[in-house]
N, C-alpha and C positions, 0 to 999 in steps of 0.2 A: 504494500500500500504506500509506504513512504517513497519507494522507487518511482511509483506512478506519479506521485506529487512532484518529485524532482524533475521527472521528464516533462511534465506539463509546464513547470516553471522555466525549464531550459527552452522549451518551445516558445513560451511567451517572450523570453528575452530575445530569441532569434527573430521572432516576428516583429518585435519593436526595433530591430536593428541594433540591439545591444544598448539602446538608450535607456538611461535610468528614468523611470516614470513612477508615479505613485502606484499605479496598477501593478507594475512589475515588482516593486518593493513589497506591496501587500501580498502578492502571490508568493514571493519568496518567504515572507514572514509566515504565511500560512503553511507552506511546505516544510519549513523548519519546525513548526509547532507539532512535533511528533509526540507520541505518548510519553517518552522519557522526559520531554520538556514539560509536559503537563504535571509530572511529578514534582519538578522544581517549582512550578507555580504553586502547587498545593503546599509544598514545604514553606515557601515564602508567605503564603496566606496564613498558615498555621503559626508561623513565627510572628507575624504581624498581630494576630489575635492574642497571643500570649504576652506580647510586649506592650499591650495596652494601646495599640494603634486604634484611633477612632477618627471618624470623619469630622471635619470642621466646616460646617456650612454657615459660617458667621458673616462673611463679607459678600458684597455684591460688586461684580466687576463688569465693565462694559466689554464688548468684543474688541473695541479699540485698545483697551488696556491689555487684554489677553494677547492680542496680536504682537505686542512688544516683547513677549517672552517666547522667542522662537529659536533660541540658540542652545547648544549642548550644555553650557554652563548655567542656563536659565530657561527651562522648558516647561511651559504650561500647555495643557490641552483641555478641550471642552468635550464632554460626553454627556448627552441627554441634559443639556443646559446646566451642568455642574462643572465647576472649574477645578482642575487638578494640577498641582505642581509636581511633575514627575521627574524633576531634575535628579534627585537622589536615586531614582530607580533605573535610570538609563543603562548603567553598567550591568545590572542584573537581568535586564530584559532578554528572554531567550531568543527573540528575533533580532537582537542587536539594537544598539542605540539609534541607528539611522532610521529604523522603521518607526520610531517614535518622533525623532526630531524633524522628519520630513512633514509631519503634521503639527509641529510645534506652533503655538499661537493661533490654532484653528479649531473649529468644531470637527471632530473626527468620529462622530457617533456612528455613522454608517460603516466606516472601516473597522472600528472597535467591535461593533456587534457582529460583523461578518466573520471575525477570526477568533474571538476569545471565549473561553469557557466560563462557567459559573465561578470557578475558583479565581479566575483573573478579575472578574467583577468584584469579588470580595477583597482582593488585594488592592484594586484601584481605589476603593473607599478610603483606605489609609491616607491617600495623598490629596483628598478633597480639601480645598482651601476656601471655597465659596460657591456662588452661583452667578450665572449671567443675568444681567438686567440692563435696563437702559440708564442713561445719565441721571434721570430723575430718581430712579430706585437706588442708585449708588449714592446720590446726595442724601436721600432720606435715611439710608442705612448709616451714613457718616454722622448725620444729625442725631441719630438715635444712639450714637456711641459705638457703632460697629465700624471700625476703620479698616478699609481695604488696604492690604499691603501693596503699595506701589513700588515697583522695581525699576 
């Protein structure tokens, strides 16, 4: 099964002329996410749960603010309208840091849902720092004492 996934990724790369695209990278990440990788994700999720990792949904960020966090040393993503600072997770990601950073500063709900298991969703919750809202919602949250971390 894994060999079939790798062949399909190789075909996708050849079809795209070897050009790196989000679709190719997502296909590669999916091919890499073999059962052994799922075990690593499960271990990380278990470790997160025992270390007291909890979601922080306290701040409201605009997509404009999120878009500023698109580098390997400062990487945020949005999944289902929630903002996650995944910078510290990049090195641990089974699909490699590039499969996350290519979506840095963006809403990658579709990509995340297409590839990830329930355990990955649990692990993601540890990195939640807020939610997406418009400027007025962000201002209201700030006025209420919930300060968004501006990077």
